[in-house]
C-alpha positions, 0 to 999 in steps of 0.5 A: 499500499505504500511506495515501492522502490526498485533498484534494478530493471523490471523485465516482463516475459509475457508475450503481450504485457501491459501496465494498467492503472485504475486510478485518476492519473498515471505519471511516468517521469525521470530525473533525466529522460524516459524512452518509449521504444525509440522515442525519448521524452525529456520534460515537455520535449519529445525527440530521439537519442542524441536529439531530445527536442525535435518536438517542443510542447507548450501551453501556447502550441507545438514547435517542430525543431529540425535541421532537415525536413518535416514530413507528414506521411507513413512512408517517403512515397506517400508523404504529402506535406514536407517542410524544408527546415533550411529554406522554409520551402513547403510542398503540399501534394493534396488540396490546401483548404484555407477558411481564413486570411492567407498572407503571401509575400510571393506566390508561384502557381504552375497549375490551375489556381481556383479562387471562389472568393475575394483574393488580395495579392501584393504581388503575383507572377503567372507563367501561363494564361490567367483565365477569369470567369467572373468580373475582374476588378483592378484597383490600380493601373494595368501595364502591358510590357510586351513590345507589340500588344493587343486587347482582343475581344472574342465575344459575339456582340461588342466591346465597350471601354467606358469610365463611369465618372470621368473620361477615356484617353487613347494616346492623346485623344480624350473621349468624354461621352460623345465628345472627342478632344485634346485634354479638357478641350472638346473638339468633335461632338457626335450625335445621331444627326451628325458631327459638330466641330468646335474650332477650325476644320482643315482638309488637305484633299478633296472633300465631298459634302452632301450639305454644308451650313456655315454660320461664320466666315468661310475661306475657300482656295477653290470650291465646286458646288453641285447643290444648294449652299447657304453661307452667311459670309464667304471669301474666295481667294481664287477663282469661283467657277459657277456652271449653273444659275447664280442668284445674288440677293 
C-alpha cells in the first residue's frame, strides 16, 4: 500500500504485457529522460537519442525543431506535406483548404489556381494564361510590357470601354461621352444627326459634302458646288467657277 522502490530493471516475459492503472492519473517520469521504444521524452520535449527536442510542447502550441525536413506521411512515397527546415520551402501534394486570411509575400502557381472568393495579392507572377470567369476588378493601373500588344475581344456582340465618372484617353485623344478632344477641350461632338466641330476644320484633299451649313466666315482656295449652299459670309481667294444659275440677293 506504500511506495515501492526498485533498484534494478523490471523485465516482463509475457508475450503481450501491459501496465494498467485504475486510478485518476498515471505519471511516468525521470530525473533525466524516459524512452518509449525509440522515442525520448525529456520534460515537455519529445525527440530521439542524441536529439531530445525535435518536438517542443507548450501551453501556447507545438514547435517542430529540425535541421532537415518535416514530413507528414507513413512512408516517403506517400508523404503529402513536407517542409524544408533550411529554406522554409513547403510542398503539399493534396488540396490546401483555407477558411481564413492567407498572407503571401510571393506566390508561384504552375497549375490551375481556383479562387471562389475575394483574393488580395501584393504581388503575383503567372507563367501561363490567367483565365477569369467572373468580373475582374483592378484597383490600380494595368501595364502591358510586351513590345507589340493587343486587347482582343472574342465575344459575339461588342466591346465597350468606358469610365463611369470621368473620361477615356487613347494616346492624346480624350473621349468624354460623345465628345472627342485634346485634354479638357472638346473638339468633335457626335450625335445621331451628324458631327459638330468646335474650332477650325482643315482638309488637305478633296472633300465631298452632301450639305454644308456655315454660320461664320468661310475661306475657300477653290470650291465646286453641285447643290444648294447657304453661307452667311464667304471669301474666295481664287477663282469661283459657277456652271449653273447664280442668284445674288
